[in-house]
N, C-alpha and C positions, 0 to 999 in steps of 0.2 A: 793593912793600910786601906782606908776608905778611898773609893774612886772619886776623881775630880771631874765634874762636868766641864767640857772644854769647848772653846769657840773653834769653829772649823773654817768658816767662809771669810774671805777677804773683807766683805762688806761689814761683817760683825766687828772685825778689828778696826776698820776705818771709822765706824760709828763712835768708838771710844776716844778718838783723837779730839783734843781740845777740852777734855773733861778734867777732873781732879787728877793731879799727878804728884808723885814724890820720888825723888832719886835717892838711892842708897849705893854703897860701893858695889853691890852684887847685881843690881838691876834697877830699872825704872818701873814703877807701878803706875798704871793709868786706870781710871775707873769712871764709869757713868752709871746712873740708875737705868734699869731696863724699863722703858716706858713705851707702850703701844707697839710692842714687837709681836707680830702676828704668830710667829713660829714657836714661841716659848710661853708656856703657862706661867702666870705670875708667881706661883709657889714652887717653881722649878729649882730654886736655890741658886747660889752664886755660880757663875760660870767663869772659867779662866782660860786665857789664851797665852801662848808662849812664843816669843819671837827671839830667835837666836840666829844672827846673821853670819854670813860666810866670813866676815871680817874677823870673827872670833877664832876661826880655825877650821880644820878639816872636819869631816862628818863625825869621826870618833869623838872629837872634842865637843862639837855642837850637841851631839846626843847625850854626852855625859852631863853637860850643863843643863839641858832640858830635863833629864831625869832627876838631877839634884833639885831643880826648882819645883818640879812636880811633887817630889817627896816633901819638900818644905811646905808647899801649899796643902797637901793632904794632912799634915800634922797641925798646922796653924789655923787654916781657914775655918774649920767647923765652929770654932769659938769666937772668931773675930770678923769674918766676912759677912756682909749683909746679903740676905737671900735675894733681894730685888736688884742687885748690882751685877754688872759684868766687869771683869778685870783683865788687863793685859800686863804681863811681865816682859819687859824688854831687857834681855840679858846684857850684862857688861862683862869685860874680861875677868874680873875678880871672882865671878860666879864659879869658875872652873876649879880654883884651888883654895878658895876661902874656906875656913873651917865651917862645917855644916851647922853647928850651933849658932855661929855668927850669921849665917844665911837665914836661919829661922828668926833670929832677933831682928834682922833687917826687915823681914816680912811682917813681923808683929808691929814694929815701929811704923812701917809704911802704911799698913792698914789703919792703924790708929790715926795717923796724920791725914790721910785722905778723907776720913770720915769726921774728924774733929780738928780742923785746922786752927781754930781759935785757941784750943787748949794746948797747942804745941809749945808755945813759949812759956807757959805757966810751969812752975815747979823747978825751973832752972835758975840757980842763983847767979846774980850778976856781980 
């Protein structure tokens, strides 16, 4: 499984607030392009942050949720995440016991929607 570059500092997480976001049953995905960030080379690839609050459970539950989200990102991000963007996944309770293929589909859909919001409504019959 490929490694995922992660956000570590609180300031990096706060910078993404107010950017493009999309909510799924498993998590909320927030993203912003990485512009004029001194610490990161432009070609560093996408970086991901994971937020799992204590409201979701004790440490064992939170760690399992974080591992599941990281595994989904490692499988989905190489083909869908933009290299000049940073992302934060804010976990929801369903991330703990939702089927892993569904978590991956949630991530695929979320990455599509945050980068192409105009195309979101197309293709769905009314």
